[in-house]
N, C-alpha and C positions, 0 to 999 in steps of 0.2 A: 889326877888324870880324869878326864871326862868320860862319862858312860856313853857307849854307843847304842844306837837303836832308839826307836821311838816308843817302845812298849813300857808301860809302868811296871815296876817290879823286876826289871832286868830280864832274866831268863824265864820268867813265869809263863810265857806264851806257849812253849812246846808242851808243857803239861796241860794247859787249857785246850790246846788243839787236839791232844791225845784224848782228853775227856770228851770233847765234841765229836770226835770220830767214833768213840765207843757208843755215845748216845745215838748217833746217826745209824750205826750198825744195828743197834737194838730196835730202833724205830723201823728200820727196813725189815727186820725179821718179823716184827709184830704186824706190819702191813701185809707181808706175804702170807702169814698165818690167817689174818683176817680175810684176805682176798679168797683164800682157799675155803674158808668157812662160808663166806657169802655165796660162792659158786654152788654149794650144796643146799642152800636155802631155797624154799619155795614160797612164793607170794601169791595169794589168792584174792581175787576181787569179784564182785558180782555187779549185775546191772538189771534193771527192770524188776526191782523188788525181789531179786534172787532167781529169776527164771534163767538167767545166763550166769555161768560161773566159769572163770578161766584161772589158770595157774601158770605162772612164769617162773623160770629158774633164776638163780643169781647170775647166770650167764646171759640173761635177757633173752631166753628162748622160751617160746610158748610150749608148755608141757602137757596141758590138757584143756579141753573145752567141754563144758556140760550145758546142754540146752534142754530145758523142760519142754515137753510136748506142747503145752499151751502157748509157748512163745513162737511156735511155728504157724504163721498165717500165710498161706500161699498168695494171698492178695496184698500182702504187705511185707515183702522180702526186705525192703529197705530198712524197715524198723528193726528186723532181726540183725541185719548187718551193722546198724548203728549201735545196737546193744552190745554186740560182740566187740566192736571197736572200743566202746566206752569202758567195758570191763577190762579189756586187754591194756588199754592206756593207763587205767587206774592201777593195775597190778604192776606195770612197769614203773609208774611213779613211786609206788611203795618200795620197790626194789632200789630205785635210785636214792630215795630219801634214807633208807636203811644203810646203804653203802656210804653215803655222805656223812651220816651221823656216826657210824662206827669208825670211819677214817679220821673224822675230826677229833674223836676221843684220843686216838693214837698221836696225831700230830699236834694236838693242843690248839687247834684252830690257828696255826701259824700263818696260813695263807701266803699268797704271793710266792716269793722265792724262799720258802722255808722260814719266813719271818725276818730275813736279813734286810737291813735298811738300804740295799742297793738294787 
């Protein structure tokens, strides 16, 4: 009698699928825990040699801005605005990189559709 189905090992597929589902559930739990941890993280960046310091949360929200008095020049407000933008953008880049690095550790850099070849 001929075997039915195209999977090597006969009925081995249900066990493999079960294992795959357990791994996916574990990965999902790790990602949720990591996301929660990232939300509580604070990322600080400076500009202008430290005269501007900003902090953003893991939720990508600006949580603080510190401006040293010497950075305030009423005749050059544009410079102050540029420094604040530069520090804020750097803090946001730090948050994004940290998030990507931590999630890559969990997913094993699977990329695409979870590393599946379709």
